[in-house]
C-alpha positions as CSV (number, residue, x, y, z in Angstrom):
1,X,156.2,111.8,54.0
2,X,154.6,112.7,57.4
3,X,152.8,115.6,56.2
4,X,151.3,113.6,53.3
5,X,150.1,111.0,55.7
6,X,148.4,113.9,58.0
7,X,146.8,115.4,55.2
8,X,145.4,112.1,54.1
9,X,144.0,111.3,57.5
10,X,142.5,114.5,57.7
11,X,140.7,114.0,54.4
12,X,139.4,110.6,55.4
13,X,138.1,112.1,58.6
14,X,136.5,114.9,56.9
15,X,135.1,112.2,54.3
16,X,133.6,110.1,57.1
17,X,131.9,113.2,58.8
18,X,130.3,114.2,55.3
19,X,129.0,110.7,54.9
20,X,127.5,110.6,58.2
21,X,125.7,113.9,57.8
22,X,125.0,114.4,54.1
23,X,124.7,110.9,52.4
24,X,121.3,109.9,53.9
25,X,118.2,110.8,52.3
26,X,116.3,113.5,53.9
27,X,112.4,113.1,53.0
28,X,110.7,112.2,56.2
29,X,109.8,108.7,55.0
30,X,110.3,105.8,57.2
31,X,109.3,102.4,55.7
32,X,107.6,100.5,58.7
33,X,109.2,97.0,58.9
34,X,110.9,98.0,55.5
35,X,108.8,98.4,52.4
36,X,106.8,95.1,52.3
37,X,103.3,95.8,51.4
38,X,103.3,97.0,47.8
39,X,105.5,94.1,46.5
40,X,104.4,91.5,48.9
41,X,107.7,91.2,50.7
42,X,107.9,89.4,54.0
43,X,108.0,92.1,56.9
44,X,111.5,92.6,58.4
45,X,113.0,90.7,55.7
46,X,116.3,91.6,53.7
47,X,113.9,92.0,50.6
48,X,112.0,94.7,52.5
49,X,114.9,96.4,53.5
50,X,116.2,96.3,49.8
51,X,112.8,97.9,48.4
52,X,113.0,100.6,50.9
53,X,116.5,101.4,49.8
54,X,115.3,101.1,46.2
55,X,112.6,103.6,46.9
56,X,115.0,105.9,48.3
57,X,113.4,106.1,51.9
58,X,115.1,108.2,54.6
59,X,114.8,105.3,57.0
60,X,113.9,101.5,57.1
61,X,112.5,100.3,60.4
62,X,113.3,96.7,61.7
63,X,112.3,95.0,65.1
64,X,114.9,92.9,67.3
65,X,114.3,90.2,69.8
66,X,116.6,88.0,71.8
67,X,116.4,84.2,71.4
68,X,116.9,81.9,74.4
69,X,120.5,81.6,73.8
70,X,121.3,85.3,73.5
71,X,121.1,85.7,69.6
72,X,119.6,89.1,68.5
73,X,117.2,88.4,65.5
74,X,115.0,90.4,63.3
75,X,111.2,90.0,63.4
76,X,108.3,92.1,64.4
77,X,106.2,89.6,66.3
78,X,107.1,87.8,69.5
79,X,107.0,84.6,67.4
80,X,108.4,83.5,64.3
81,X,106.3,81.2,62.2
82,X,104.5,80.1,65.5
83,X,107.6,79.5,67.4
84,X,108.1,81.8,70.5
85,X,111.6,83.6,69.8
86,X,112.6,84.3,73.5
87,X,112.1,80.8,74.4
88,X,113.5,79.3,71.3
89,X,117.2,79.0,70.2
90,X,118.3,80.4,67.1
91,X,118.9,76.9,65.7
92,X,115.3,75.8,66.3
93,X,114.2,79.3,64.6
94,X,116.3,78.3,61.6
95,X,113.8,75.4,61.0
96,X,111.2,78.0,59.8
97,X,111.6,80.4,57.0
98,X,109.9,83.6,55.6
99,X,107.5,83.0,52.9
100,X,110.0,84.0,50.3
101,X,112.5,81.4,51.5
102,X,114.4,83.8,53.4
103,X,115.9,82.6,56.9
104,X,115.3,84.6,60.1
105,X,118.0,87.2,60.0
106,X,120.5,87.8,62.9
107,X,121.1,91.6,63.6
108,X,124.7,91.3,62.2
109,X,123.3,89.8,58.9
110,X,120.6,92.6,58.7
111,X,123.2,95.4,59.4
112,X,125.7,93.9,56.8
113,X,122.9,94.1,54.3
114,X,122.0,97.6,55.2
115,X,125.7,98.9,55.2
116,X,125.8,98.1,51.3
117,X,124.3,101.4,50.7
118,X,124.6,104.9,52.1
119,X,121.1,106.6,51.6
120,X,118.7,104.9,54.1
121,X,119.0,104.9,57.5
122,X,118.5,101.8,59.7
123,X,115.8,102.4,62.2
124,X,116.7,99.8,64.9
125,X,113.6,98.8,67.4
126,X,114.8,97.2,70.6
127,X,111.8,95.1,71.4
128,X,110.8,94.9,75.0
129,X,111.1,91.5,76.6
130,X,108.0,89.8,77.8
131,X,110.2,87.9,80.3
132,X,111.5,90.7,82.5
133,X,112.5,94.3,82.4
134,X,116.0,93.1,83.2
135,X,116.0,91.2,79.9
136,X,114.9,94.2,78.1
137,X,117.9,96.2,79.4
138,X,120.0,93.3,78.3
139,X,118.7,93.3,74.6
140,X,119.5,97.1,74.6
141,X,123.0,96.4,75.9
142,X,123.7,93.6,73.2
143,X,121.9,95.7,70.5
144,X,124.3,98.6,71.0
145,X,127.4,96.3,71.2
146,X,126.4,94.7,68.1
147,X,126.0,98.1,66.1
148,X,129.5,99.0,67.4
149,X,130.8,95.6,66.4
150,X,129.7,95.9,63.0
151,X,130.7,99.7,62.9
152,X,127.2,100.6,61.9
153,X,126.7,103.5,64.2
154,X,126.3,106.0,61.1
155,X,123.7,104.0,59.9
156,X,121.6,103.2,62.8
157,X,119.1,105.1,64.9
158,X,117.3,103.5,67.8
159,X,113.7,103.3,68.9
160,X,112.1,101.4,71.7
161,X,108.8,100.9,73.8
162,X,111.1,100.0,76.7
163,X,112.0,102.9,78.7
164,X,114.6,101.2,80.7
165,X,116.1,99.6,77.6
166,X,116.1,103.2,76.0
167,X,118.1,104.6,78.9
168,X,120.7,101.6,78.6
169,X,121.2,102.4,74.8
170,X,121.7,106.1,75.8
171,X,124.2,104.9,78.4
172,X,126.0,102.6,76.1
173,X,126.4,105.1,73.3
174,X,125.7,108.8,74.3
175,X,126.0,109.8,71.0
176,X,123.4,107.5,69.5
177,X,119.9,108.8,68.5
178,X,117.5,107.2,70.7
179,X,113.7,107.6,70.4
180,X,110.8,106.7,72.7
181,X,107.9,104.9,71.6
182,X,105.4,104.1,74.4
183,X,103.8,107.7,74.6
184,X,103.8,108.0,78.5
185,X,106.5,110.6,78.8
186,X,106.2,114.3,77.8
187,X,108.8,116.0,75.8
188,X,110.2,117.6,78.9
189,X,110.9,114.2,80.6
190,X,112.5,112.5,77.3
191,X,114.9,115.7,77.2
192,X,115.8,115.4,80.6
193,X,116.5,111.6,80.3
194,X,118.5,112.2,77.2
195,X,116.4,110.8,74.4
196,X,116.6,112.0,70.8
197,X,113.1,112.4,70.4
198,X,109.7,110.9,70.4
199,X,107.9,108.5,68.0
200,X,104.3,108.4,69.2
201,X,101.2,106.8,67.9
202,X,99.5,109.3,65.5
203,X,96.3,109.1,67.5
204,X,97.9,110.1,70.7
205,X,99.6,113.0,68.9
206,X,96.2,114.1,67.5
207,X,95.0,114.4,71.1
208,X,98.0,116.1,72.2
209,X,99.3,118.2,69.4
210,X,101.0,120.5,71.6
211,X,103.6,117.9,72.4
212,X,104.8,118.6,68.6
213,X,105.6,122.0,69.3
214,X,106.9,121.4,72.7
215,X,109.4,118.7,71.2
216,X,110.5,121.2,68.7
217,X,111.0,123.8,71.2
218,X,113.4,121.4,73.1
219,X,115.3,120.5,70.1
220,X,113.7,116.9,70.2
221,X,112.8,115.2,66.9
222,X,109.1,114.3,66.0
223,X,108.0,111.1,64.3
224,X,104.5,109.1,64.4
225,X,103.5,105.6,63.8
226,X,101.9,103.9,62.0
227,X,100.5,106.5,59.5
228,X,98.9,105.0,56.6
229,X,96.0,107.0,55.3
230,X,96.0,109.9,53.2
231,X,94.1,111.9,55.7
232,X,96.5,111.2,58.6
233,X,99.6,111.6,56.4
234,X,98.4,115.1,55.3
235,X,97.5,116.0,59.0
236,X,101.0,115.0,60.2
237,X,102.8,116.7,57.3
238,X,101.0,120.0,58.3
239,X,102.6,119.7,61.7
240,X,106.2,119.6,60.2
241,X,107.6,116.3,61.9
242,X,111.1,115.1,61.3
243,X,109.9,111.7,60.2
244,X,106.7,109.7,59.4
245,X,106.6,105.8,59.9
246,X,104.3,104.2,57.3
247,X,103.4,101.0,55.8
248,X,102.7,103.1,52.7
249,X,106.0,104.6,51.8
250,X,104.9,104.9,48.1
251,X,101.8,106.8,49.1
252,X,103.6,109.2,51.2
253,X,106.2,109.9,48.6
254,X,103.3,110.8,46.2
255,X,101.8,113.1,48.7
256,X,104.7,114.8,49.4
257,X,105.4,115.4,45.7
258,X,101.8,116.7,45.2
259,X,102.4,119.2,48.1
260,X,105.2,120.7,46.5
């Protein structure tokens, strides 16, 4: 009986590892704020997440702020329908809705929806606080704790403009993939700090294409935002990045197919 239980446990561990490594799509396509544009879904909504999953994107990016009463919510801008998120309670924010009728999602609700599938990664952007660096660090800490609470580590990669927040995320979960967005650190500096890679503006990478080669040599991942034109998408594909963040995932899929 003990032998059978040991065999079953070994199988479950192997299956879990296989899921983490093999089930997610590998096509470079990261839908920026979800796949919202073509189908007129609200940005960062559950609907835009579901559309990114339907398209088969490798990842669906979403943005996270903290309310005045400490609730992590999903929204790109600092305000939701005119209400400042950092100075409003979650209850106050619930008086507003997305244009499709969805309420503002908490991180837990968003992760729960994302975990219903195993093909598209959830690219969790920790937004830097406009109030203080200390608050940015707190948001990063609570973000990692929320992911752990939801047992969503396999689904989630982190990105952030907050260097301090990124360091806190790495400290909280050394196994997590954390990429930096601002563009003011060299690949060598990011490697030294323990980052997974960079996710820099396309125009910055055009001015510093050597950073792409340097990052690859250091074992860092390469991503760029927000790449929407066919010209820029083709240029970046020529550089063989790991990911491309775009508002036009359908266009990127078409270009990738045409280049095969």
